[in-house]
C-alpha positions in Angstrom: 124.6 136.0 154.1 124.2 132.2 154.7 128.1 131.5 153.9 128.4 133.4 157.4 126.7 130.4 158.9 129.7 128.1 161.1 132.6 131.0 160.6 134.6 132.5 163.5 132.7 135.1 165.4 129.2 134.2 164.3 129.3 130.3 166.4 126.7 131.6 168.8 124.0 132.0 166.4 125.2 129.3 163.5 122.9 126.3 165.0 119.4 126.8 163.9 116.8 126.7 166.6 115.5 123.5 167.2 111.8 124.3 168.2 111.6 125.9 165.2 112.2 122.6 163.3 110.1 120.5 166.0 107.3 123.0 165.3 107.3 122.8 161.5 107.9 118.9 161.7 105.0 118.7 163.7 102.8 121.1 161.7 103.8 118.7 158.4 102.9 115.5 160.5 99.4 117.1 161.4 98.5 116.9 157.8 99.1 121.0 157.3 100.5 120.6 153.6 101.4 124.5 153.4 102.1 125.7 156.8 102.2 129.7 156.6 105.4 130.8 159.1 107.0 134.1 160.3 110.5 134.3 161.5 110.9 137.7 163.0 114.8 138.6 163.0 116.9 136.7 160.9 120.8 136.6 162.2 122.5 135.1 159.5 119.9 133.0 158.3 120.9 129.4 160.2 117.3 129.0 161.3 115.7 130.7 158.1 117.8 127.6 156.2 116.7 124.8 158.5 112.9 125.8 158.2 113.0 126.5 154.4 114.7 123.0 154.0 112.1 121.0 155.8 109.2 123.0 154.0 110.6 122.5 150.7 108.3 125.0 148.8 105.4 124.2 150.8 103.3 126.7 152.5 105.2 129.9 152.7 107.9 131.5 154.7 108.1 135.0 155.6 110.9 137.6 157.0 110.8 140.3 158.6 113.9 142.3 159.2 115.7 145.5 158.2 115.6 145.8 154.5 119.0 144.9 153.2 119.1 141.7 155.3 115.6 140.5 154.5 116.9 141.1 150.5 120.2 139.3 151.0 118.7 136.3 152.7 115.9 135.9 150.5 118.4 136.0 147.5 120.5 133.3 149.3 117.8 131.1 149.6 116.3 131.2 146.0 119.8 130.3 145.1 119.0 127.7 146.6 115.8 126.7 145.0 113.6 128.3 147.6 110.6 130.0 145.9 108.2 130.6 148.5 110.3 132.8 150.9 108.9 136.3 151.3 110.7 139.3 153.0 109.3 142.0 154.5 111.9 144.6 155.7 111.9 148.1 157.3 114.3 150.8 157.2 116.9 151.5 160.0 115.3 154.7 161.3 114.9 154.9 164.7 111.1 154.4 165.1 110.4 152.0 162.3 110.9 148.3 162.9 108.6 145.3 162.1 106.3 146.1 163.9 105.1 149.0 161.9 105.2 146.1 158.7 102.9 143.7 160.8 100.4 146.5 162.1 99.9 147.7 158.4 99.2 143.8 157.6 96.7 143.8 160.2 94.7 146.9 159.0 95.3 145.5 155.3 92.6 142.9 156.7 95.3 140.0 157.2 94.5 138.2 160.7 95.2 134.8 161.6 97.7 133.9 159.0 100.3 132.2 160.4 100.9 128.3 161.9 104.0 129.4 163.4 105.6 132.8 164.3 109.3 132.8 165.6 110.7 136.2 167.3 114.2 136.6 167.9 113.9 140.5 167.6 114.8 143.6 169.2 114.5 142.0 172.5 113.4 145.3 174.2 109.9 145.8 176.1 109.3 148.8 173.8 109.0 147.0 170.2 108.7 143.5 171.3 105.6 144.3 173.7 104.0 145.3 170.6 105.1 142.6 168.5 103.3 140.1 170.9 99.8 142.1 170.1 100.3 142.3 166.7 101.3 138.6 166.1 98.5 137.6 168.6 96.5 138.8 166.1 98.3 136.9 163.3 98.4 134.0 164.7 96.2 131.2 163.4 93.9 129.0 166.3 96.4 126.4 167.4 99.3 127.9 166.2 102.2 128.5 167.8 104.2 131.7 169.2 107.5 131.4 170.0 110.1 134.3 171.7 113.7 133.8 171.7 116.0 134.7 174.7 113.7 134.5 177.6 116.7 135.4 179.9 118.5 137.6 178.0 119.6 141.1 178.8 121.5 143.9 177.8 123.7 144.0 180.6 125.0 140.3 179.9 126.0 141.2 176.4 128.5 143.4 174.5 125.7 144.6 172.2 125.2 148.4 172.1 127.8 148.5 175.1 128.9 151.8 173.6 125.5 153.9 173.4 122.8 151.6 175.1 122.9 154.5 178.4 121.4 156.9 175.9 118.5 154.4 175.4 118.0 152.6 178.3 117.8 153.2 182.3 120.1 151.0 184.2 117.2 149.3 185.5 116.0 148.5 181.9 119.9 147.3 180.6 119.9 144.7 183.5 116.7 143.3 183.3 115.7 140.4 180.5 113.1 142.4 178.5 111.6 139.4 176.3 111.1 137.7 179.8 109.2 140.8 181.0 107.0 140.7 178.1 106.0 136.9 178.6 105.5 137.2 182.3 103.2 140.0 181.6 101.3 138.9 178.7 101.2 135.2 179.7 102.5 134.0 183.0 99.8 136.3 184.6 97.1 134.9 182.5 94.9 132.8 184.2 94.5 130.4 181.7 98.0 130.0 180.7 100.3 127.3 182.2 103.2 125.9 181.6 103.3 122.2 179.6 105.7 120.3 177.6 105.7 120.4 174.0 105.1 116.5 173.4 101.9 116.3 175.5 100.1 118.8 177.9 100.9 116.9 181.2 104.2 117.8 183.6 106.6 119.9 182.8 109.6 119.8 180.8 112.1 122.6 179.9 113.4 122.5 176.6 116.1 123.9 174.5 119.9 124.2 173.7 120.5 127.0 175.9 119.2 127.4 179.6 118.2 131.3 178.8 116.7 130.3 175.4 113.3 131.1 175.2 109.6 130.8 175.5 107.2 128.8 173.1 103.4 128.4 173.2 100.4 127.8 171.1 97.2 129.7 170.5 94.0 127.5 171.6 91.5 129.8 169.8 93.4 132.9 168.2 94.3 136.2 169.9 93.7 136.9 173.4 93.0 133.2 174.5 96.6 131.7 174.8 96.8 128.4 176.5 98.7 125.6 177.9 96.0 124.1 180.1 94.5 120.6 179.1 91.7 120.8 176.5 89.5 119.3 179.1 89.9 122.2 181.3 89.8 125.2 178.4 87.0 127.3 179.0 86.1 128.8 175.5 84.7 132.3 174.9 81.3 131.8 172.9 82.6 134.0 169.8 85.5 131.6 169.4 83.6 128.3 169.5 83.4 127.8 166.0 87.4 127.7 165.5 87.9 125.8 168.7 89.8 122.8 167.3 88.0 119.7 167.8 90.9 117.4 169.8 94.3 117.5 170.3 96.3 115.5 168.4 99.7 113.4 170.0 101.7 115.0 167.3 100.6 118.3 167.5 98.8 119.5 171.2 96.3 122.3 170.1 97.5 124.0 173.7 101.0 124.2 174.8 103.5 126.3 176.8 107.3 125.5 177.1 109.6 127.9 178.4 113.6 127.6 178.5 
C-alpha cells in the first residue's frame, strides 16, 4: 500500500497529518514512553508511516479500517521493521464498520485505552456520531481525540458521486457531517472552548488545509472533554481521582483546536 504514497492520483492523501506527529512528539516529550495510538481510517498509510517512525516500536499503534487494507498496511510496516502495529479490520458489508469493533472492545472490558485517536473515517453523521461516543470512552484522561475534514462535504467531492443519492438526502450530501458531529457533541458543550495546541490562552487555527480537522483533549476521560484553562475546570466528583495534577507547557491537559 505505501508504494502509492507520492504517486499520481494520490497527491492529496500522501502528506501525513501534522497534528498526529505533533501529538506523538508531545506525548513522548511528556515522559510517556509507550503511547497507545489509534488511527481510524488509514488512507494509503502516509500518516501511519509517520506515526510509526516517531513511535519506533514504543507503545502500540492500532489501525481500524477494512480488513484487506489493514492487512496490507500492517504487512508493509512489518517489512519496515515496525512490530507494534496491530490491525482491527471490518468487512465491507453495509451495516458493518469500525464502530462494531470499537463497541466490542468496550464490551470486553477495555476503556481508557488510547492516548491519541485520529479519526479519518466514514465522514458521515450516522457512523462518526457513534464513533465519537465510543472513542470518548476509549480515550485516556488527558488523551487527544481528533477528527479529520471538519468542513468536508460529499457535495464538494466526487466520492460516491454515482450512487450517493441512494443513501443520503440532498441536505446530507451538502452538509459537512464531521462538522455536525463536532458541533453537536463539543461546541455546544458548556465546558468546551477553542484553544491553541501549544497552550491554553488565545485562539489559533492550525493545519495544512483550511478544511481539515478538529483536535481536542479529554481532561478527565469521557463526557468531560474541555478546552478551558485548568483553573476554570469543574471536576465531577467521580473523576477527581484521575484528574491531572497540572498542565505542562509541552502537553496541556485540556485543549481544543479547529481547522
